[in-house]
N, C-alpha and C positions, 0 to 999 in steps of 0.2 A: 308474519301473516302474508298470505298471497296478495300480490298487487291488485289482481282483479277483484278479490274479495274486499280489499280496502276501497276500491272504487265504488263497489256496490254499497258499502256502508256509508261512504261519503254522500252518494246520491240519495240514499235513504234518509240520512240526516237532513240533507238539504230539502228534500221533499217534505219532511216533517215540519221544517221551518215554514215552507210555503203553505202547507195545510193549516198551520197555526195562524199565519197571516190571513188566509182565506176565511178561517173560522170567525174572525172579527168583522168580516164583511158580509152583509146580508144581501147585497145586490151588486150590480156592476158599477154603480156609482161609487166614487171615491169616498173614503171614510170622512174626509174633511169637507165634504160638500156642504154640510149644514153650517160650517163656519163662514161660508161665503154669503149666507143669508142673514147675517147679523152684523152688528157694528162694534161688538166688544173687542177689547184689546188689553193686553198687559200694560201696566203703567208703573211709574215710580213717583213717590211723593216723600216729603219730609216727615219724620216721625210724628211731629206735633202739628201737622197741617190740619186745619179745621175741616176741610173737605175730604179728609182721608176716609176711604171706605172701611167697613168692618169686615172681619173674616178670621180665619184660623191663623194665628201668628206662629211662625216657625222659630226654632231655637236660634239664638244669635251666635254667629261665628265670626271671629276676627281674621283678617288676612293682611299680610304685608308684602311689599314688592321692593325691588332695588331702586336706587335713586337715579339711575341713568335711563329710565324708561319713558321720560316725558320730554322729548325735544319739542321745540316749537316756540312761537312768539306769543306774547300777551299784549293786551291793550294797555295803553298808558294810563296812569292814575295821576290826576291832578292833586296838588297839595296846597295847603294854606298853613302858614305859620301859626295862625290863631286857632285852627281847628284840628285837634288831636285825632279826630276820627278820619281825617283825610278823605274828604268827600269824593266818592267814586261815581263817575258819570257812566250810566248804563244805557245811554241813548243808542250806542252803536251795537248793542247785543242783538243778534239775529234770532228770530223765533224759528226754530227748526222743527217744532211739533205744534201741538195745540197751544202750548203756552210755555213760558220760561219762569221757573221759580228760583228766586235769588236767596242765598243764605251766606252769611259771613262765618268763616271758620278760622280758628286761631292756630298758628304754628306753635308746637310745643316739642322741645328737644329735637328740633330739626324736622319734624313731621307734622302733618295735618291729619285729622280724623274725619273721614267722609262717612256720614251715616245717612241712610235713606231706606225707605221701605219699597219693596217690590210687590205689586198687587196683581194677582191673576184671577179673573172672574171664574166662577164655578163652571160656566158653559164651555170653558177651554180645557177642562179636566175630564179625561176619559181613560178607561182601562187600556184601550188600543192605541193611545197616543203617547208621544214624548214631547214635552214642552221645554224648550231650551231658552233661557232668559239670560242674555249677555249684556251687562252694563258696559257702555263704551265711554271711556274717559279720554277727553280730548282737550287740547290747549287752544284749539281754533276749530272753526267749522270744517276745515279740510284735513285735519290730522287727528290722530288718536290711536288708542290701542284698547283691546278688550280686557276687561277684568275677569276673574274667574266666574264662570257662569253658575246659575242656579238651574238645576235639572229636575223636572217632574216627570217620572216614568210610570206608566200604568203596568199592572201585572202582566197583561197579555203582551204588551210591547216588550217587557223584560224577558218573558219566556221566549219570544221570537228571537231576541238578541242572543240569549243563551244557546238556542238551537243553532243559530247561524255560526256562533263561535265554535260550538262543538263540531259542526260539519267542517269548518275550516281547519280545526285541529286534526281531525281525521285525514283531511286532505294533506296537511303538512306531514303527518306521520307516514303517509304513503310515498312521499318523496324520498328516494334512496340516494345516499351520498355515493359519489363515484368510487370511494374506497371500498364500498360494500357490493359493487357490481358482481364480483366473483361469486359471492354467496347468494345473490338474489337473481341475477340475470344470466348466469352461466348455463348454457344448454347441456347439462350433464348427460342426458339421454342421447343427444346427438353426438357428443364427444365419445361416449361409449361405443356407439355405432361406428364412428370413424376409426377408433382404435381397433375394434374388432375387424373392420375391413382391412386395415393396414396389417394387422397380425395375420389375417387369413392370406393376404397377398404374399407376405414373407414366407408363410408355410407352403403356399403353392409353388413359389420359386424353389424352395428346398425339396419339396416332393417331386417336382419335375426333374431336378438333377438327380435325386435319389433313384427315381424310376429308370432314368437313362443309365446311371451307373450300374444298377442291377442288371439291366438288359445287356449292357456291354460285358459285364462279367460272365453272364450266361452265354452270350455268343462266344466269348473268348474261350470259355471252358469247353464248349462243344467243338469249336474250331481246333483247339489243341488236342482233344480226344481223337477227332478224325485224322488229324495230322500224325499223331503218334501211332494210331492204328495202321495207317498206310505205310508209314516209315518202318514199322515193325515187320509188316509183311514183306516189304522190299528187302530189308536186311535178312529176313529168314530165307527168302528166295536165293539171295546171293550165297548165304551159308550152305543151303542145300546143294546149290550148283557146285560150289567148291568141294564140298565133301563127296559128292557123287563122282566128280572128275578125279578127285584124289584116290578114291577107291579103285577106279578104273586104272589109274596110273600104277598103283601098287600091284594089281593083278597082272598087268602087262609086264611090269618089271620082274615079277616072279617068273612068268613064263619065259621071258628072255634070259633070265639067269639060268633057269633049268636047261634051256636050249643052248646055253653057252653064247648067247648073243650079247652084244654090247648094250648097256642101259644108259650110257652117257647121253645126255641131252634130252632124256625122256621127261624129266620134271619141267624143263623149260618149255617143252612142247605143250604139255598140259596147261602150264601157266598161261601161255599165249591164248590157248583155246578158251580158258576161263575168262580172260579179259575181253576177248572178242565177243563171246556170248553175253557177258554181263554188260558190256557197253552197247550192245546192239538191241537187245530185247528190253522194252520199257519196264517189265516186271522186275528187272534186276537193277535198273539204274535210276528210275524216277522217284526220288525222295522229296517230300514237301517241307517248306519252311514258311513260318508266319512272318510276313513283312507288311509294311504300311500300305503297299498297293493292294493287298488282299483284305485289308480292313475296310468295312463299310464306311462311307463318308460321315455318317452321323456319329461314328465312334472314333474317327481318325484322330480328333483332338485329344481324346482320352488316351489313345495308344501312344501318340507322340509326346504327351505330357509326362511320361515316365511311370505310368501305372498308378493312377489315382485310386484310392480306396474310399469306402463309405465315410470313414472318419475324416477324410480330407475335404469333404464337401463343405463350402462356406455357407453359413446361414446368417440372415439378418435378424436383428432383435430391435424391439421398440425402445427407444431411449427417452430420457426426460426432455430432451430438446424436441423430439418428435411430438411428445404430448403437449408441450407448450405451443408448438406451431399449430397443432390441431385445435387447442383450446382458444388460441388468439382469435380465431375466426368462427367460434361457435358461441355467440351470444344472441339473446333475444333483442335484436337491434331495433325492432319496432317499439318494444316496451322501453328501451333505453331512450329512444328519440322522444317518446311521450313523456318520460320522466324528466328529461332535460328541458323540454318545452314547458312543463309545469313549473320547474324550478325557475326558469327565466321569467315567467309570467305570473309568479306567485303574488306580486303586488296587485296586478290587474285582477287576478282571480279573487284575491281578498276583497277588493272593492265590489266585485260582483256577488260574492257569497255573503259579504257583510255590508249591506247597504247602509246600515245605521250602526257604526262602531261606537264603542264606549267613549265618553268624553272624559279626558284626563284633566287634572288640576281644577276640579270644580270647587265652588264655594260650599255647596251642599247638594246632596243627591237625595231626593225625596220620593217616596212611593206615593203616587197620586191617589191610589185607592184609599189611603188613610184620610184624605181630605175630600173625598168625593161628595158632591152636593153642597160644598161650601167654597167661598172665596178663599184663596190662599194668599197670605201676607208673610213676607220674609223681611226681617230687619237686617239689612246689609251694612256691614261695617268694614271699612277699608282704611288702613294706615298707609299714608304716602309720604315718603321723604321729600322735602321741599328742595328744589334745585334753584340755581341762579335764575332770576327773572320770573319766577313763578308767582303770578298774582291771581289768575282766574282759571278755574277748572270747570268744564262742562261735562255733565253726565247725562246720557240718554240711554234708553233701553232698546236693544234689538232682540227680537224674539222670533221663534219659528215653531210651528206645530208639525210633527212628523207622525204619520200613521203606519200601522203594520202593513197596509197595502201599498206603501211607498208613495202615497200622496202627501203633499205638504201644503201648508198655508202660512203666509206671513201677514201678520196683522198690521194695522196702520201704525204710523210712527208714534212714539210715546212723547210725553212731556220732556222738557229739558231742565235739569237742575244746574244752576250756576252757583258755584262756590267761590266766594271772594276770600282770598288768603290774606289774613292780617298778621303783621309781625312788628317788631320793634323798629324796623326800617321806616315805618310810618312816622316816627318821631324825629326824622331828620330836621335839623335846624338850618333852614335856608337863609335866615337872617345874617349868617356869617358871611354871606356873599357881599353884603353891603359895603364892607371895608375895601372891596376890590373894584367898586364902581368908579369909572372915570367921570368926574364932575367938572365940566367946562362948558363954555359957550358953544363949542363945536358939537357937543353932544346933545344940546337941547333940542335940536331938530330931529334927533333920533329917538327922542323919548317915546314917541308913538310906537316904534318898533321894538322897544325894550332897552334895558340898560346895556351899557358897553363896559366890559371888564378889562382889567389889565391882563397881560399874559399869565401872571400867577392866578388871577381870578378865573380866567378861562380854564386853566388846569384844575382849579379847585371846583369849578362848576361841573366839570366832567367827572370828578371824584364823587360829587354828590349825586350825579345821575347814576353812576354805577352803584352807589350805595342804595339809592331808591329802587333800582332794578335788582337788588339783592345779589349783586356781583361783588361780594365783599373782598375777595382776594385780589381782584383787579383794582379796587378802590383803595386798599390799605397802603400800598407804596406811595400813593400821592398824598394821602391824609397824614402819614407819618412825618412828612416834611414840615407841617405846621400843626402840631398836636393841639386839639381842642375837643369840644364836646362831641362833634361828629366822628373824630378819631376814636374816642372812647366807645361810641355806639358801634363802630365797625369792629373794634376789638371784642366787644361783647358778643356780637353775632358770630364771630369766628371761634368763640370759646376761650379767648384769652382773658378770663375774668380777673386774674390777679393784676395784670397789666392795666386793664380798664379801671379797676378800683383805685390803683395808684395814681392814674391820670386824673380821675374824677376828684380825688382829694386835693389836687392842685388848682382846680378850676373854680371860678366865682360861683357862688351859690345862686341858683335859680330853680324854677319848677322842673324844667326838663332834666337838668343835671341831677336833682334830688330823686326824680322818678327813675331815671336810669340807674342811679346808685342803689336804689331799693331793689331793682331787678337783679343787679350784679350780686348784692349781698344775699338775696334769696338763693341764687344759684350756687353761691359758695357755702350755703347751709347756715348762715347767720340770720335766723328768723327775726330776732329782736332788733338788730340793726336795720334789717329790711323794713320792718314796720315803722321804725323811726323816720327813715328817709321817705317812705310812702306817705305818712301823715304830713311830713313837712312839705312834700311836693303838692299834695292836695290842698293844703291850707294856702299855698301860694297861688294855685290855679285850681279852683273847685271842679273845673271841667274834667280834670284828670280822674275824678272818681268814676266817670263813665268809661274811662279807658281801662280800668282795672279788670273787668270781666274778660277783656281780650288777652290778658297776659296771665297764663295759668300760674306762673311763679308767685304772683301777688294774690290772685283770687283764692289760691289754696291756703293762704295765710289767714283769711278771714275767719274760718271756723275754728282755728287754733287759738285765737285770742278773744277772750270774753269782752264784749262791748265794742269790739272793733267795727263791727257792722253798723252799730248805732252811731258811732263817732263819724264814720264816713258819710252816713246819711245826713247828719247834722251839717257837715261841711258842704255837701252837695246842695242843701237847702239854704246855705248862706248864714247859718247860725253860728 
């Protein structure tokens, strides 16, 4: 396809996209103007929140991410040896939107399941708009990363995008690879003209020499004819003279003989007379000879060259090298320069031709026309691997409305959801530190500032801190020095269930040990043993019944065993 034709097609497609965008606008005012005149906003809320708005619920889709995407720090969690819930102080939580909603989530198989609903009011849904809703997951108010967005696109907006992409594809198709320059940008008509001009020049050189050779041969022929004619006449004159004198000599010799006179010397006399006459008169002596001096200057090189013929004339021919030299400088350099400029600036041109590109890696892409006139609610589910130190996660919603006339509108900030991550690390036994407390009179004055530990106790306290912060691999080398309940807890969190079970079998029986043993047994697939340890733990400490819903390994056992739920309820009631 011709380059200029492609350019026209591209321009036409682009204009079509512009016309489509203009068709969605009835005035000079931006399409998003009415959004500035209201206070609606997209928002997020928990699925079972009482104040949740009603609307059209979208299909639920799950999504997972890698475990190394959540760097950052978390707030400290205070603990109490008597409170298995590990009371969490939320006084330091900053309100980044209208409010902050708190929910506790449980870690299961190294991941937590974040579930919330995204609500979009019906007034934010339009055929000429695209609404992009991006949940922001952050570990602190200053850090975070976007989750896969939810995209609502109107039909007019989608058609505009398709027209823009089509125009851009036509533009890309018009960019010629340098390897194809010879077939696209080679000026073949100009090359043919140059070749014809070169060939005509070579022919003119040959024709000029041919004409000169023919002229020389004609002149030479005429000159030789004149020369031969003159020389023939001179030779004839000498012969006539000789024969006339010879006849006279013979007649006189006869007369002398008859008269009896001496004829001696008569021949020599006539011979002298012949030579005197022939050497004196021009008609007997002047013969002509063709020499270089008599040749015209324009033919003298041909005469001196030894007699060149027509077949000896050198002619020039057009070679492949000549054609390459001509072709090398016969391109449409203006079109090449334009092509290379388009190739260098294709990214910038793409941004100009496609102001609203498709969004990749979306959670869901919804045609907003299908929910027009209704609020849109999407149940967002995200599975996140838990990393070391992960305790709190904040989720807020960033959104933007983009219109076909390239106007945009960003609504007010959404509410913030705060997810508290619960795990077995909440069951750390800090009472084990008591054995390392230095009890002396010198330390009584320090009681107000906290207990003083031995060097081993300080190391053990650091291990418990790492364990509470869920930095299990850093804590294990310290805890292995003095195997106890906390060591078994660390092994369990690292997945060393066989080692943890063996260690728990050696420890004294108490509620924490039995509860952890129940979790380990459940993870090993021994449901009956897990139920036995769970009931034993709850009978020792009824508060642990409230802990069971936080541990899926144990809560999943309740429906499997008839009467287990009732037995746990009786234990919780103290019966």
